[in-house]
N, C-alpha and C positions, 0 to 999 in steps of 0.2 A: 409776778410767784416765787419763792422761795422755797429753794429744795434744801433737804439736812447740810448736802456738804457746804453751802454758800453760809448758811448758819455756824457751822462749824469753826468757818476760816474764818467769819467774822469776832467769833469770840474768842479767837486764839492768838485774834491782830494779825494776822501774815499780809503778803503782800497781798494777795488774793483778799481775804480781808476789807481791806482798805477799797480795792477794787467794788467788794461788796456794798461799804457801807457808803460809796459816792454814788453806787447806778441808785441805791437805797434813797437817798437822802433827794435825787434829781426827780423823782418817782411820782405820777400822781398819785398812785396808791400802791399799799403795798400788802400783799397776802399772802397766807402762809397755809396748807391744810394742812387740817387735824390732823392729820397720819404723820405728816415731820414729827410733831409732837410723840408722837410716841417712839420715831426713829429714832429721833434724837436723846432719847430718854434713855431706850436700849442701850443703844452706845456708850455713852458716859455709865449705864453700869457696868456695863463691861469690864471699863478699863476704871473702875473701881471708885467713882467722881462718888462724894458723899452726896446724900441727898440731897440735904437744905441746897447744894450748888447746882443742883440737877433740876430742882422746883424755880430758885433764882435767872436761871438762864432758862428753861420754858414763859417764867413770866413776863423777861426783854423779849424775848418774840412776841410775846399775845399781845404785849404792850408800844409794838413798835409795828404792829401789822394788824392785817383784820383775818381773823383764821377762821376758812373754808371748809366746812362740811362736808361728806359725802352725800352726794343725791343721788336721785334714779339716775338720771343724766349722767353727772359725771360716773356712774358704776359703770353704765353702758360704753361710755366712750374710754375708759383705762381697762376691757377687755378688749375693745382696737387697737387701742394705741400700744400693751401689752405683747397683741399680735404682731403689729407694725415694730416694735423696738426690740424681739426675738428675732424678727426674719433679715434686721438689719444686724442686732449685733453676728448672726449666722456666716453672714456674708462679710462679715467685717471681721470675722474669727477671733471675736472676742467673747469675753464671758458671759450668761445669760441677763437679761434685766431684773430687775426684781420688781415687784406690784409696786411698792412702793413708788417707783420709777413710773408706773403707770399709770397709776393714782393721780401723783403731780401732773403733770403731761395731758393727763385729761382735766384736771382741773383747770388747768394755764390754756386749753383750746376752749373749755366750759366759761372762761372770762375774760377771751380772746387778750389774752397777753403772754409773756413775754418769761421763761423758766431762766430762772439764775443761778448758776447751778457750776460745778467745775467736772462731775459726770461725763467720762466722754460717751455713754449710752447716748448722749443729749447733741453730741457734737453734730452737726450740719444739718439738724432742724430749722427751722424759720422760727419759731417758737424760743431759742435761744438765746438767752446771752450768756458764752459763756464766759467762764473769769480763770 
């Protein structure tokens, strides 16, 4: 399960991006929650990236992974995941997680997958492949 952080690093071609590329090439199956597409679009629009480039990157994600929709089961898990991540963030004195984070984690759990990310909110969770 690839989150926004990992896709952005891959597009940057950074060292972390190279790690993501290797993880994805070794994976049996690569999935991306549909909300990641929206989160990436928002990020690039804020950075004034042109629409053509944004669409191209979203198409690359769609070609390289299975886009996974949020259903009722994932939505229920996301509520639980958010409370878990929020409690963890409070304990670690970090900023609060986003609902995007909870949806990515819930989707990974629904598909018994690992989350490929560099987001510190996921550090220490058994589902995490931290880049």
